[in-house]
N, C-alpha and C positions, 0 to 999 in steps of 0.2 A: 543147315543143321537144325534139328528139331529142338524146341524148348523142352525142358524137363516137365514132367507131368504136374508136379507140385506148383511150379511157376505158372503154367498154363491155366490150371484150375483156379488159382488165386486171382489171376488177371480176369478170367472169365466171370467169376463171381462178382468181382468189383464192377465189371462192365454192366452186368445185370442190375446190380444195386444202383448204379448211376441212372439207369433207365427206369428205376422204380419197379422192377420186376422181382417179386419175392423168390429167393432161391437159397438153398442150403447145401452144404457139403454133407451128404448122408453117409458116405464111406470113403475113408482115406486108403489109398493104395500105395504101390511102390512109388517113391518120390522121383526116381529117375525115369522110369519107362512104363509105369502102370497104364493099362488101357483105361480110357475114360468113356463112361456111359452117361447119358443125360436123359432123365425122365421128365417129361412135360405133362403135368396134370392140368387139364383144361377146366377143371372144377365143374364139369357138367356131366360127369360119368364117363368121360373118354380121356384117354391118355396116349402119349406117343413115347417111343424109346428110340434114341439115337446112339449109335456106337461107332467105333472106328471103321472107316471105309476101307475095303481091300485096296492095297497099293496099286493093283492093276487098273483101278478105275481112274487114275490120274497120272499125268506126265511125270517122268523122272526128275525134271528140273524143279518140280513143285514138291518134292518129297520132304522138304523141311516144314511144310504146312501140315496142320492137322485137318483132315477132312473127315466128315461124318456121313453115315448113311442111315436111313430110316430102317429100323429093325421091326418095330411094331408101330403102325400108324393108324390112328382112329380106333384103337382097341380099348378095352376096359382097363382100369387100373390093375385089376387082378391079372389080366393077360400080361401086362408089363412086369408085374412082380414075379410071375411064374418064369418069364424069360430071364429076369435078373438073377433069380435063384439058380437057373441053369448056368448062366455066365459065371457066377461066383464059384460054383462047383468046378468049372473048367479052369478058371483063373482067379485065385484068391487075392491077387495083388491089384485088382481093378479099383477104379474110383467111380463113385456115383454122385452126380449133381442132381438135385431135384428142384424143379421149377414149378411154381403154381401161377399159371397165367391163362386167363379165359381166351385170349387171342392166340395162344400157342407160340408166343415169341420165344426164341432160344438163342439167336445170334450165332448160330453155328455155320461154318463153311461146309455146305453139303456137296458131296461128289455127285456128278451128274451122269 
């Protein structure tokens, strides 16, 4: 069973805070099942965007885990913002976490 989005986001922000990584909740979505997107600004003119990985990328027994996939990697912050605008138009109930970290740390489970 998957954690509610609001619980997952709260826990993830706390995890980042404990590691000393600046992060903010930029947009609150649907508490129960809103999609979660994570923007990582590397503070050097580049940024990454991660979003929900397609379910087909991982095993059925792992379906309770939230997995993420890179949507924009190594792009500019403007590229990421343009993609987020498109995602919001498609799904207005999404969540956005924004991280500022020169090393690009995000602590997300990435689908391979």
